[in-house]
TORDREN-786980 format. One record per residue (C-alpha): residue in three letters; residue number from 1; x, y, z. Coordinates in nm, 4 decimals. Layout:
N
NODE   residuo   num          u          v          w
NODE       ALA   NUM          X          Y          Z
...
***
This chain:
139
NODE   residuo   num          u          v          w
NODE       MET     1    18.4932    19.4371    12.3967
NODE       THR     2    18.4864    19.8144    12.4178
NODE       SER     3    18.1742    20.0197    12.3748
NODE       ILE     4    18.1328    20.2853    12.1107
NODE       ASP     5    17.8837    20.5584    12.1938
NODE       SER     6    17.6807    20.7126    11.9122
NODE       ILE     7    17.6682    21.0914    11.9224
NODE       ALA     8    17.4382    21.1874    11.6362
NODE       PRO     9    17.2160    20.9923    11.3989
NODE       PHE    10    17.3409    21.1424    11.0713
NODE       GLN    11    17.5624    21.4375    10.9838
NODE       LEU    12    17.7149    21.5966    10.6747
NODE       VAL    13    18.0917    21.5715    10.7148
NODE       VAL    14    18.4177    21.6005    10.5273
NODE       ALA    15    18.6231    21.3139    10.6700
NODE       GLU    16    18.9664    21.1595    10.6255
NODE       TYR    17    19.1093    20.8187    10.7086
NODE       HIS    18    19.3344    20.8130    11.0128
NODE       HIS    19    19.6988    20.7714    10.9144
NODE       PRO    20    19.9482    20.7353    11.2003
NODE       GLU    21    20.2101    20.9379    11.0100
NODE       ILE    22    19.9699    21.2307    10.9677
NODE       HIS    23    19.7499    21.2183    11.2785
NODE       GLY    24    19.9727    21.0338    11.5253
NODE       ILE    25    19.8971    20.7787    11.7950
NODE       THR    26    19.9394    20.8276    12.1704
NODE       SER    27    19.9318    20.5884    12.4644
NODE       GLU    28    19.5717    20.7006    12.5306
NODE       SER    29    19.4586    20.6275    12.1722
NODE       SER    30    19.1943    20.3625    12.1202
NODE       PRO    31    19.3067    20.0299    11.9767
NODE       ASN    32    19.2740    20.0092    11.5981
NODE       ILE    33    19.2259    20.3858    11.5600
NODE       ALA    34    19.4175    20.3575    11.2318
NODE       SER    35    19.1276    20.1659    11.0753
NODE       TYR    36    18.8730    20.4471    11.1226
NODE       MET    37    18.7755    20.7702    10.9491
NODE       LEU    38    18.8063    21.0958    11.1407
NODE       PRO    39    18.5724    21.3918    11.0911
NODE       PHE    40    18.7557    21.6955    10.9575
NODE       GLU    41    18.4603    21.9349    10.9652
NODE       THR    42    18.0836    21.9018    11.0022
NODE       PHE    43    17.8283    22.1081    10.8115
NODE       ASP    44    17.4615    22.1852    10.8394
NODE       VAL    45    17.2331    22.2076    10.5381
NODE       ALA    46    17.2623    22.5878    10.5121
NODE       ASP    47    17.6444    22.5598    10.4923
NODE       VAL    48    17.6174    22.3048    10.2134
NODE       PHE    49    17.3785    22.5170    10.0082
NODE       SER    50    17.6039    22.8212    10.0522
NODE       GLY    51    17.9017    22.6193     9.9222
NODE       GLU    52    18.1060    22.6527    10.2399
NODE       HIS    53    18.2023    22.2844    10.2291
NODE       GLU    54    18.3823    22.3378     9.8973
NODE       LYS    55    18.6449    22.5572    10.0671
NODE       THR    56    18.7190    22.2838    10.3189
NODE       ILE    57    18.7426    22.0183    10.0478
NODE       ALA    58    18.9770    22.2382     9.8414
NODE       CYS    59    19.1960    22.2969    10.1479
NODE       LEU    60    19.2203    21.9240    10.2261
NODE       ASN    61    19.2924    21.8362     9.8631
NODE       ARG    62    19.5645    22.1020     9.8455
NODE       ASN    63    19.7307    21.9921    10.1709
NODE       TYR    64    19.7241    21.6220    10.0834
NODE       SER    65    19.8676    21.7026     9.7378
NODE       LYS    66    20.1619    21.8809     9.9036
NODE       TYR    67    20.2094    21.5927    10.1445
NODE       VAL    68    20.2223    21.3355     9.8656
NODE       ALA    69    20.4385    21.5535     9.6406
NODE       GLY    70    20.7105    21.5433     9.9041
NODE       ASN    71    20.6904    21.1607     9.9233
NODE       ARG    72    20.7040    21.1900    10.2999
NODE       TYR    73    20.4423    20.9287    10.3830
NODE       LYS    74    20.4843    20.5633    10.4740
NODE       PRO    75    20.2367    20.2908    10.3731
NODE       HIS    76    19.9259    20.2717    10.5914
NODE       PRO    77    19.9666    20.0000    10.8582
NODE       VAL    78    19.6068    19.8697    10.8346
NODE       ILE    79    19.4410    19.9830    10.5102
NODE       ARG    80    19.6396    19.8255    10.2292
NODE       ASN    81    19.4466    20.0128     9.9589
NODE       TYR    82    19.4926    20.3514    10.1336
NODE       ASN    83    19.6649    20.5244     9.8419
NODE       ASN    84    19.3931    20.4250     9.5934
NODE       ILE    85    19.1171    20.5317     9.8332
NODE       VAL    86    19.2588    20.8708     9.9268
NODE       PHE    87    19.4315    20.9460     9.5941
NODE       PRO    88    19.1996    20.7971     9.3268
NODE       ASN    89    19.2721    21.0466     9.0465
NODE       ARG    90    19.6234    20.9558     8.9326
NODE       GLY    91    19.7713    21.0359     9.2702
NODE       LEU    92    19.5523    21.3411     9.3420
NODE       PRO    93    19.3317    21.3472     9.6518
NODE       ASP    94    18.9542    21.3625     9.6113
NODE       PHE    95    18.7704    21.4411     9.9348
NODE       LYS    96    18.3905    21.4611     9.9298
NODE       LEU    97    18.1000    21.5563    10.1484
NODE       LEU    98    17.9683    21.2417    10.3196
NODE       VAL    99    17.6581    21.1413    10.5124
NODE       VAL   100    17.7935    20.9728    10.8240
NODE       GLN   101    17.7171    20.8543    11.1734
NODE       THR   102    17.9505    20.9904    11.4394
NODE       TYR   103    18.0795    20.7804    11.7289
NODE       GLU   104    18.3142    20.8365    12.0213
NODE       LEU   105    18.5734    20.5713    12.1005
NODE       PRO   106    18.6938    20.4900    12.4537
NODE       GLY   107    19.0084    20.6991    12.3923
NODE       ASN   108    18.7823    21.0063    12.3340
NODE       GLU   109    18.8455    21.0094    11.9581
NODE       LEU   110    18.5564    21.0982    11.7310
NODE       ILE   111    18.5174    20.8657    11.4355
NODE       VAL   112    18.2676    20.8490    11.1516
NODE       VAL   113    18.1048    20.5616    10.9660
NODE       ASN   114    18.0206    20.6426    10.6049
NODE       ARG   115    17.6500    20.5919    10.5301
NODE       THR   116    17.6441    20.7715    10.1930
NODE       THR   117    17.6416    20.4548     9.9816
NODE       GLY   118    17.3553    20.3103    10.1859
NODE       PHE   119    17.1429    20.6164    10.1123
NODE       ILE   120    17.2274    20.5971     9.7427
NODE       ARG   121    17.1180    20.2307     9.7300
NODE       LEU   122    16.7979    20.3106     9.9189
NODE       GLN   123    16.7239    20.5939     9.6774
NODE       ARG   124    16.7727    20.3610     9.3776
NODE       ARG   125    16.5408    20.0974     9.5259
NODE       ILE   126    16.2693    20.3526     9.5964
NODE       ARG   127    16.2978    20.4917     9.2441
NODE       ARG   128    16.2762    20.1402     9.0998
NODE       TRP   129    15.9767    20.0598     9.3215
NODE       LEU   130    15.7994    20.3813     9.2172
NODE       GLY   131    15.8928    20.3318     8.8530
NODE       VAL   132    16.0685    20.6681     8.8412
NODE       THR   133    16.3473    20.7043     8.5902
NODE       ARG   134    16.5902    20.9865     8.5515
NODE       THR   135    16.5443    21.2105     8.2546
NODE       TYR   136    16.8265    21.4117     8.1106
NODE       ASN   137    16.7939    21.7200     7.8958
NODE       ARG   138    16.9931    21.6674     7.5809
NODE       MET   139    17.1145    21.9685     7.3932
***
């Protein structure tokens, strides 16, 4: 079993799933690299509040739209639901800012593990425990 070293506890990242047709695989690549997410760009809190992450997301969405429009991709070898994950909006990509943990694989690839949904569940449980409900302003 290979070891995976953690680099940072949590980071704000725009990430994409590894696809061998897009990212490639070499002889030095870690086994099963195609089943991981790769960080595209990391952001600190100041970058997020300034909206800098939106430019990166727009760039990724635009490039993936061009890639799909040309029908140049092959099915993902590991993730069978790849097209529905990456292109959820009628074939349009929808990248988002994620809270992740970053790890380094033995082949020196950086990967991320999405922790966003865990934080959302924790937030819901705390709200339920405190008895806090969301209020919406209706116009």
